[in-house]
C-alpha positions in Angstrom: 0.0 -0.1 -0.1 1.4 3.3 -1.0 1.6 6.6 1.1 2.7 10.3 0.6 5.3 10.9 3.3 6.0 14.3 4.6 9.3 15.6 6.3 9.6 18.9 7.7 13.2 20.3 7.1 13.1 23.9 8.6 11.0 25.9 6.4 10.9 23.8 4.0 8.2 20.6 3.5 9.2 17.4 1.2 6.5 15.4 0.2 7.4 12.0 -1.1 4.9 10.0 -3.4 6.0 6.4 -2.0 4.9 3.4 -3.8 8.3 2.3 -5.7 6.8 -1.0 -6.5 4.3 0.5 -8.9 6.6 3.3 -10.2 4.4 5.7 -7.9 1.2 4.9 -9.7 -1.6 6.4 -8.2 -4.8 4.4 -7.1 -7.7 6.2 -4.6 -5.9 5.5 -1.6 -2.7 7.5 -2.9 -4.8 10.3 -4.0 -6.2 10.5 -0.6 -2.7 10.2 0.7 -1.7 13.4 -1.2 -4.7 15.1 -0.3 -3.9 14.7 3.4 -0.3 15.6 2.9 -1.3 19.0 1.5 -3.3 19.6 4.3 -0.6 19.0 6.6 1.8 21.0 4.9 -0.6 23.8 4.3 -1.4 23.9 8.1 2.3 24.2 9.0 2.9 27.8 9.6 6.5 27.6 9.7 6.8 26.1 5.9 7.5 28.5 3.2 8.2 25.9 0.4 7.0 22.6 -0.2 9.1 20.0 -2.4 7.4 17.0 -4.0 9.4 14.1 -5.3 8.9 10.2 -5.9 10.5 7.2 -4.2 12.7 4.8 -6.1 13.2 4.7 -9.9 9.9 7.2 -11.1 8.5 10.5 -10.2 5.0 8.5 -11.0 3.7 6.7 -13.8 0.5 8.2 -13.3 -3.0 6.6 -12.5 -2.6 2.8 -11.8 -4.5 1.3 -14.8 -5.5 -1.7 -12.6 -7.3 0.9 -10.3 -9.3 2.8 -12.6 -9.6 0.0 -15.9 -12.2 -2.0 -14.0 -14.9 1.0 -13.2 -17.9 1.8 -14.8 -18.2 4.9 -16.6 -19.8 7.1 -13.8 -17.5 6.0 -11.1 -14.7 6.4 -13.4 -15.7 10.1 -13.8 -16.7 10.9 -10.4 -14.8 8.6 -8.1 -11.4 9.0 -10.2 -11.4 11.9 -12.4 -13.3 14.4 -10.4 -11.5 13.3 -7.5 -8.3 13.6 -9.0 -9.2 17.1 -10.2 -9.7 18.2 -6.8 -6.6 16.7 -5.3 -4.2 18.1 -7.8 -5.9 21.6 -7.7 -5.3 21.3 -3.8 -1.7 20.8 -4.6 -1.7 23.4 -7.4 -3.2 26.2 -4.9 -1.0 25.3 -1.9 0.0 28.9 -0.5 3.7 28.2 -0.9 5.6 27.7 -3.8 6.0 23.9 -4.7 9.0 22.5 -6.4 8.8 19.2 -8.3 12.0 17.4 -8.1 11.7 14.8 -10.9 13.7 11.8 -9.9 12.4 9.9 -12.3 9.8 9.0 -15.1 6.8 11.4 -15.0 4.4 10.1 -17.5 0.4 10.8 -17.8 -1.1 11.6 -14.7 2.9 11.9 -13.2 3.2 14.7 -15.4 0.0 16.3 -14.5 1.1 15.9 -11.1 4.2 17.9 -11.9 2.3 20.4 -13.8 0.6 21.2 -10.5 3.7 22.4 -9.2 5.3 25.9 -9.7 9.0 25.0 -10.5 10.3 21.6 -11.9 13.5 20.3 -11.7 14.3 17.5 -13.7 17.2 14.7 -13.8 18.8 14.1 -17.0 17.8 10.3 -17.4 13.9 10.9 -17.4 11.4 11.1 -20.0 8.1 12.8 -19.9 4.9 12.3 -21.9 0.9 11.8 -21.9 0.6 8.4 -23.3 -3.3 8.3 -22.8 -4.7 8.4 -26.1 -2.4 5.1 -26.8 -5.0 3.4 -24.6 -8.0 5.0 -25.8 -8.2 7.1 -23.0 -7.4 11.3 -22.7 -5.5 13.0 -20.2 -7.7 13.0 -17.4 -6.4 15.1 -14.5 -5.9 18.5 -16.2 -3.7 17.4 -18.8 -5.5 19.3 -21.6 -6.4 22.1 -19.2 -3.5 23.3 -16.7 -0.6 21.7 -18.7 -1.9 23.7 -21.7 -1.9 27.1 -19.8 1.4 26.5 -18.0 3.2 24.5 -20.7 1.5 25.8 -23.9 -1.2 24.2 -26.3 1.4 22.8 -29.0 3.9 20.9 -26.9 0.8 19.4 -25.1 -0.8 18.5 -28.7 2.6 16.7 -29.4 2.3 14.6 -26.5 -1.4 14.2 -26.5 -2.1 14.0 -30.1 1.3 12.4 -31.4 2.4 10.1 -28.6 5.8 12.2 -28.2 8.2 11.3 -25.2 10.3 14.0 -24.4 14.0 13.6 -22.5 14.5 16.0 -19.8 16.6 18.5 -22.2 13.9 18.3 -24.4 11.4 19.1 -21.9 13.3 22.1 -20.8 13.8 23.4 -24.2 10.1 23.1 -24.6 9.3 24.6 -21.6 8.0 21.8 -19.4 10.8 21.7 -16.8 13.0 24.5 -15.4 16.3 23.0 -15.1 18.1 19.6 -15.7 20.4 18.1 -13.0 22.6 14.8 -12.8 20.9 11.6 -12.2 20.2 11.3 -8.2 20.4 14.9 -7.7 17.2 16.5 -8.0 16.0 16.2 -4.6 19.3 18.1 -3.1 18.9 20.8 -6.1 15.2 21.4 -5.1 16.1 21.8 -1.8 19.0 24.5 -2.4 16.5 26.3 -4.5 13.8 26.0 -1.9 16.2 27.5 0.5 16.9 30.9 -1.9 13.2 30.9 -1.9 12.6 30.9 1.7 14.3 33.8 2.1 11.9 35.7 0.6 8.6 37.4 2.1 6.3 34.6 2.6 3.2 37.2 2.2 4.7 38.4 -1.0 5.6 35.0 -2.4 1.8 33.9 -1.6 0.3 36.8 -3.5 2.7 36.6 -6.3 1.7 33.2 -6.9 -2.2 33.9 -6.8 -1.3 36.9 -9.3 0.7 34.9 -11.7 -2.0 31.9 -11.7 -4.8 34.7 -12.3 -3.0 36.3 -15.4 -2.3 32.7 -16.5 -6.1 32.1 -16.6 -6.1 29.5 -14.2 -9.0 29.1 -11.9 -8.0 30.0 -8.6 -11.1 32.1 -7.6 -11.5 30.5 -4.2 -7.9 31.5 -3.3 -8.2 34.9 -4.1 -11.3 35.3 -2.4 -9.4 33.9 0.8 -6.9 36.2 0.2 -9.3 39.5 0.0 -11.2 38.2 3.0 -8.0 38.4 5.1 -7.0 41.8 3.7 -10.5 43.0 4.5 -10.0 41.6 8.0 -7.1 43.6 8.6 -8.7 47.3 7.9 -10.0 49.6 10.4 -13.4 49.5 8.3 -13.9 46.1 9.6 -13.2 46.9 13.5 -15.7 49.7 12.8 -18.3 47.7 11.3 -18.4 45.4 13.8 -18.3 48.0 16.7 -21.5 49.7 14.9 -23.4 46.6 14.6 -22.6 45.6 18.3 -23.5 49.3 19.1 -26.7 49.3 17.2 -25.4 52.8 15.1 -24.6 53.7 11.4 -20.9 52.6 10.6 -18.3 55.4 10.0 -16.1 53.8 7.3 -13.1 55.7 6.5 -11.5 53.3 3.5 -8.3 53.0 5.4 -5.9 50.1 4.9 
């Protein structure tokens, strides 16, 4: 049975997808474990950067065919695809920057998983692709949505329609990964990068992440709304509004931040 391990190293959280005997392929339990790991990391106020990596030879081979291949259509759509959407969206909208350390191949849902991170560091030996159409399926965890917005439509067409599988260097040339490092060094490289990010203002990082996603056309309305509520809660107008309500008088708002 797989799990997603969480370790906290100062201001950096490392989430490790751990089902190495299945090349870290996801089943329902693994999706639930990833959601729980995201909740744990989000709730830890000391964490400023998160890293996502895989255990063993692969980053992730995507969805476990033995898990979803036996599902009826309705169950597949609701229990598998929609639930996977929610979990990957949870990862994509973590308040802190997320770095994917691609220690091995990232295929299908594994690439969709990496695509939910903000930065991707790949080892030179890995391969990246979206092979689902070869099985008569489509990429179901935002491969045709988030990845198009983050990587560009044409490179996604090449992987989905043409079945192209990219090397790490080809992935970097096509804007899928941000850096290529030697075999066995992706986690170290990610930690070094995370340490530099952690020196920056955490509030500024969180706001910048939201603004960049919004400018990129990503659906992060709930996160933007939450941030707006926090900003409103810090104003003098809120204190005045609450006081006026308690005292049964008209509020005297000043519009001051």
